[in-house]
Structures are given as C-alpha cells and as structure tokens.
C-alpha positions, 0 to 999 in steps of 0.5 A, spaced: 512 479 555 517 480 550 517 475 544 523 478 539 528 484 539 531 486 533 537 490 534 540 495 529 538 490 523 542 492 517 542 489 510 545 491 503 544 488 496 550 491 492 550 498 493 543 499 495 542 500 502 535 497 504 536 496 512 540 501 515 539 500 523 532 497 524 530 497 531 524 495 535 521 490 539 515 485 539 511 483 545 507 476 545 500 477 542 501 483 539 498 485 532 503 489 528 502 492 521 509 493 517 508 499 512 513 503 507 514 505 500 516 499 495 523 497 496 523 500 503 525 493 506 519 490 508 519 483 505 527 483 507 525 484 514 520 479 515 525 474 511 530 476 516 525 474 522 523 468 519 530 466 518 530 465 510 536 470 509 541 473 514 542 480 516 549 484 514 549 486 521 545 487 528 542 481 531 535 478 533 534 476 540 528 471 541 525 470 548 522 464 546 525 457 543 519 454 541 516 459 536 512 456 531 512 461 525 507 461 520 510 465 514 505 467 508 509 469 502 507 474 497 507 469 491 505 462 492 505 456 487 503 449 488 504 442 484 500 436 484 504 433 490 499 437 494 494 432 493 499 427 497 499 432 503 492 433 505 489 432 512 483 433 516 484 440 518 487 443 512 481 440 508 476 444 513 479 450 513 480 450 505 472 449 505 471 455 510 475 459 505 471 457 499 476 452 496 472 445 497 473 438 495 480 439 494 481 431 496 477 430 489 482 434 485 485 431 479 493 433 478 491 438 472 486 442 476 493 445 480 495 448 473 489 452 473 489 455 480 487 462 480 491 467 485 486 467 490 485 459 490 493 459 491 493 464 497 487 460 500 491 454 500 497 457 503 493 460 508 489 453 510 496 450 510 499 455 515 493 455 519 493 447 520 500 447 522 498 451 529 503 457 529 504 461 535 507 467 530 504 469 524 508 473 518 503 475 513 506 478 507 500 481 503 495 476 505 489 479 501 492 479 495 488 476 490 483 474 495 475 475 494 471 478 499 469 471 503 477 470 503 478 477 506 473 477 511 475 469 513 482 472 515 480 478 519 475 474 523 480 468 524 486 474 526 481 477 531 480 470 534 488 468 534 492 468 540 499 468 538 503 474 535 502 477 528 506 481 523 503 483 517 505 487 511 499 489 507 496 495 503 489 493 504 487 499 508 480 496 511 484 490 513 489 493 517 484 497 520 480 491 522 487 487 524 492 491 527 493 496 533 500 498 532 504 500 526 511 500 524 513 504 518 520 503 515 523 509 512 530 510 509 532 504 512 530 506 519 524 504 524 518 509 526 513 506 530 505 508 531 500 506 536 494 504 533 491 502 526 492 504 519 487 510 520 490 512 526 497 512 523 495 516 517 493 522 522 498 521 527 504 521 521 501 527 518 501 531 525 508 529 526 510 532 520 506 538 521 509 539 528 516 537 525 515 542 520 513 548 524 519 547 529 524 547 523 521 553 520 522 556 527 529 554 527 530 557 520 527 563 522 532 563 528 538 561 523 536 567 519 536 572 525 543 569 527 546 570 520 544 577 520 546 579 527 553 575 525 553 580 519 552 586 523 557 584 529 562 583 524 561 590 521 561 593 527 567 589 529 571 592 523 569 599 524 571 598 532 578 595 529 579 601 524 577 606 530 582 603 534 588 604 530 586 612 530 590 617 534 584 620 537 576 619 535 570 623 537 565 619 542 560 624 543 562 630 548 568 626 550 574 624 546 575 616 546 582 612 546 585 606 542 584 602 548 576 603 548 575 601 541 580 595 542 576 592 548 569 594 544 572 590 538 574 584 542 567 584 545 564 584 538 569 578 536 567 574 542 559 575 540 561 573 533 564 567 535 559 565 540 553 566 535 557 562 529 558 556 534 551 556 535 549 557 528 554 551 526 551 547 532 544 548 529 546 546 522 549 540 524 545 537 530 538 542 529 531 539 527 531 537 520 526 539 515 521 533 514 521 529 508 514 530 504 510 524 503 512 521 497 507 523 491 506 519 485 503 523 479 499 519 474 496 522 468 492 518 463 493 521 456 486 524 453 482 518 450 478 519 444 470 518 443 468 512 439 462 508 438 458 507 444 458 500 445 465 497 447 464 490 448 458 485 448 457 478 450 452 473 448 451 466 451 458 465 452 461 459 456 467 457 458 470 450 461 476 447 463 475 439 462 468 438 466 469 444 470 464 449 468 466 456 470 460 460 466 455 459 461 449 462 458 452 469 460 450 475 456 452 482 458 455 489 455 459 495 457 458 502 454 464 507 453 466 511 459 463 506 464 467 504 470 465 496 471 468 492 477 468 484 475 466 481 482 466 474 484 469 469 488 476 466 487 476 461 481 470 463 478 473 465 472 474 473 472 481 473 469 479 467 464 474 472 462 479 478 461 484 473 457 478 472 453 476 479 452 484 480 450 483 474 445 488 470 449 483 465 451 478 461 447 471 461 449 464 459 446 459 463 444 459 470 441 464 475 444 464 482 441 470 487 442 470 494 438 476 494 434 476 501 434 478 501 442 485 501 444 486 496 450 491 497 456 492 491 460 495 490 467 495 483 469 496 480 476 502 476 474 508 480 476 513 475 474 511 475 466 517 480 465 524 477 463 527 476 470 534 477 467 532 483 463 533 490 466 528 496 466 532 500 461 532 494 457 525 495 456 525 502 455 529 500 448 523 497 445 520 504 445 521 510 441 526 516 444 520 520 445 517 515 449 523 513 453 523 520 455 516 520 458 517 513 461 523 516 465 519 521 467 514 517 469 518 512 473 522 518 477 515 520 479 514 513 481 520 512 485 524 508 480 531 512 480 536 511 475 540 506 479 534 501 480 533 502 472 540 499 471 538 493 476 536 486 473 528 485 474 529 479 479 533 484 484 527 489 484 521 488 489 514 486 487 512 493 488 517 496 483 516 491 478 508 493 478 510 500 478 514 498 472 508 495 468 504 501 470 509 506 467 508 503 460 500 503 461 500 510 463 504 513 457 499 510 452 492 513 449 488 507 451 480 508 451 479 501 455 483 500 461 483 492 463 486 492 470 487 485 474 488 486 481 492 493 479 494 494 487 497 488 488 504 489 491 503 497 491 505 501 497 499 505 500 502 512 497 502 509 490 495 506 491 492 512 493 495 516 487 492 511 482 485 511 485 485 518 484 488 518 477 482 512 475 477 517 478 479 522 473 480 518 467 475 519 462 475 512 458 472 505 460 475 501 466 474 494 467 477 493 474 478 486 478 480 488 485 479 485 492 480 492 495 473 494 497 475 501 498 477 502 491 472 498 488 466 502 491 470 509 489 471 507 482 466 503 479 458 504 478 457 498 475 458 490 476 459 484 472 457 479 477 460 472 477 454 467 480 451 460 480 456 459 474 453 465 470 456 472 469 451 478 469 451 485 469 449 489 475 446 496 474 450 499 481 456 499 485 458 494 490 455 497 496 448 496 493 450 489 491 451 487 498 445 490 500 441 486 495 444 480 493 447 474 497 454 471 496 451 465 499 457 463 504 452 458 507 451 463 513 445 464 516 440 469 512 437 474 515 430 478 514 434 483 510 436 478 505 444 479 507 447 473 511 449 475 518 457 475 515 455 480 510 451 485 514 456 485 519 461 487 514 457 493 512 456 495 519 464 494 520 466 498 514 461 504 516 464 504 523 471 505 520 468 511 515 464 514 521 470 514 525 475 517 520 470 523 519 469 524 527 476 525 527 476 531 522 470 535 526 470 539 532 465 536 537 461 542 538 459 542 530 452 539 528 455 534 523 459 531 529 453 530 533 449 527 528 455 522 526 456 521 534 449 518 534 450 514 528 456 511 531 453 509 537 447 506 533 452 502 529 456 499 535 449 497 538 447 494 531 454 490 530 453 487 537 447 484 535 451 480 530 456 477 535 456 470 536 
C-alpha cells in the first residue's frame, strides 16, 4: 500500500540546483536507504518530506493522514530543559542504549554530553513517541558499537516505514532492502541492500558504457559514409555537367549522373538525419563514479615513542571518566581508540592536543607534528567563505588546496559560498583538505567519516592504508576500524589500556559488558551474533565475485550455510 508519492520535486538554493526532478514512491513498511554524493540533496529531500522546508516545485502526495514522523537530524543539541521532559519509556530506551540514570543528572551534565550520548538521547525521544514513519539522517554518526547494534535490532523489529541516510556500509546492509540514489538532482532506484546497490550500479555503468561505445562506432561509420557519399555526389554532379562521359563500354548521359547525384544526396540527408538524432537522443556516456584522490605528504622518521601516558586521571566533578591508566604509542602504529559513548575518548584526544587538563603524566613527543580532525563540523565561522580560509595560508599552499578541493568535488562556486550554506559533508571535506596538504607525522582523527559520502569515505580509507605515519583513530565505522588499526586503546571500567591487536580479536577475547547473557566462549550473545552477521556479509560479497564451479566458491558456500545455522542459534 502506498504511503507517499514524490512527484518532480525541485529545490534550488540561489543558483545552486540541488533537486531537479526527484520522483519516487514509498510503500508502507518499506526500508529504504537514501545515498548520494555530499551536496547531492539527501538532507534537503528528507527535510521536504518532513515538512521543515518547502520545495520550489513538485508535490508530495500522502496516502495516509495519520502519519507520525520520527525525524533524527544530523546534529542534535540539548539544554537542561530535557530533565523536565523525562518519561518511563524514554528512560527505559536510553538505559538500553547505555545512557543510564538520566533522571539523576544535574544540569551541568548536559553541557558535557558526547556526540554519541546526544544521538542516543535523540533516538530515545523518537522511539518513545511511537512514530509510524522513521526518517534517520546519519543515525550511526558518533554511536558506539552497542548503540549501532541496538539500532539495527530495533529497526529489524520496527513495523513502520524507514527512510535512512547513512554512509555506514554495514548498517545499510543490515537495515534496508532498497536504495534510492540522488545523482544530478534526479532519482535512480535499486532493489536490494548497499552491497547489491554497489554491484548493480557497476553493472548498469558497464552496460551503458558498452552500448555507448557501440553507438560511437556506429556514428563514426555514419560520418565516414557521409563523407564518402558527399564525395561521390560531388563527382556525379561534376560529371552531369559534361557533354559526354565514358561509362565502361557505353557512353553515359547527363541525366544518368543527375539521377545518380540525386540518389546520393538523398542518402546523405538520410544518414545526416540519423546521425543528428543519435547525437541528440542517443545513449549518453555514463558518468564515472566520483573519485577522490587523497595523497598524504611524506613523513619523516623521528623517535620511536610518539606518546606515553602514566597513571593518568580525568574527572568532571564527581564523574570519573578514567583513572589509573597507562599506555604508550610508537611511531608508525595505527591505533584505534575504542569504547562506549561518554567514556572519554574525545576528552583524551583533547588532552593529547593540550586543550584539556589531565592528572598524571602525559608525554607527547615535541618533534612530532600533529594533524587533527575533530568530530565537530560547526567549529568553522559560519559566515566565512571557503575562499576566506585559503587567504590564511601561503600562495603556494592555496594552489595545492584548490587542487585538493576540486578532487573532493568542491568547485569554485561552492568555494564562494558562506560555510553555513555548505552541507555537513562539504564542510568536513574542507577540513580534510587542510589536513592533507601538510606534512604531519601523527594524524588524530575523531570520527573522520561523519557526514562524508560513501565514495569519499572509501577513498579516505585507502589513503590511510598507504599513510606511513602514526594514526590515532576514533570511529564508529566497524569496517574502517578493522581495516586501518592493528592496535587499540580500550576504555573499560574507567580505565584506558593498550590492546595488542585489532577489533576482531578484541571482540573475540573481551566482553563489552552489555548485561546480555554470556556464553562459554567469553562473548555475549549479542557480540557473538554481531561477529557472525559481519562474516555473513563478507562471505556474500566474495561469493558474488566468484564462479559457482570454483573450489573457493564451494568452500565459501559451505561456510555460508554453517554461518546461517550458527546465526539461528542466537535468535530469541
């Protein structure tokens, strides 16, 4: 049953055409992922659907009048007034998400909420309102592992309609069965999850490119035929003016060549008409997927030890974030900072940067230059233009930044806009560009993928793999954490400690203590199921790339069947 029809939705911001003709339908109970490049108009479209902004043209046709929309925006902020709006359902859900005893909070506690805690409170508010239609704009931004998995589980149980914007590949694979892509202001639809969408999009591209190349060959042949026919026609016209010409053993006439020239002229017109039609209405060359070329500058080789903490402690009033914590990081290591929302990950990063006081001994090598990306995209002057930021660096650096911004999809028009008019993703890219042109030996990245489109995120991931310096990474993106980091700084039981391996090994050996039932292998039921689900996604991806009659395919297929059986054992 239809819930909503969007017909020819158009929205401009000044001379910037965001949505040109967005047309699609939503059925009741559908689970739809909305994807596209940064600035493509994803947030604009969901704001139109939510009624917070009006389209310039087109219409929304609702087939139900009692739709209750639960809308999670990218940025959520709270004041102490939230403490006056608590209810039983909200408290229950927030506790499930790991934000417990909210009713005991003091007003000053609100000022120190992490990004993940704000998102969890927003989710609790939305769920407690019992919506029939969920609109989620980057819901996994800032969320820890527990929060992401809670959201996945709840969405699987949810009976209403879901429209979600997300760059989290794992999350999309687990929660949606249809993808709507905004490209060039118009809509392209794909039936399936994110993995299917990526494969199908590639197939469509290759099919269209093949058809285009055939068309190009046909057009070249037509052009060659037209040139030849024109030459023959000119010769026939010349011969038709001669008194007598020899044609084999017979003598020709003017009329013969006039007829011949007329016939060729007709063929020329026919082929020109066909050629013009192909140029005007034929198959267009498909656009290549946007590529972002990140290139970190060469880093030097300085001392082995980059930083070292000894018996450090951090409190906010009576609240202890961490204490009795000691660890070290060596040059060239790739370390993920891992722990639940509100445990103090960002606070520790600020202490490393000298922006937050901390008890104990915290050594950071003075010879190491540090590049830092915060999770706060709003720390740029909103009325300032991107070009104004360029004026703060040398002319040589300006050229390099302009090239980088162009590779990131930020053209001259966007650079002239006030930062407040740029999307969250575009502002994030602007911050990345400044980071990338400098020769930093240590990169501290706090949720660097927040607000980035999937294409940019995957390119950043590849660049970080090639980076030769030291990396400290905070991210909720499971794929990136497993791919980039081979060490962890773990926040657990109000302590920070070094774990000598990556996320997969940590999940196998350590309990996250989410109050779920613990199994014999040391993992909670939820953790074990998450590992299985992740592996199922990986196996399905590999199977789609292999021929069924290969030994590797048979081996993976057998593993897939075992994983399905194992997953079923973890169902309630």
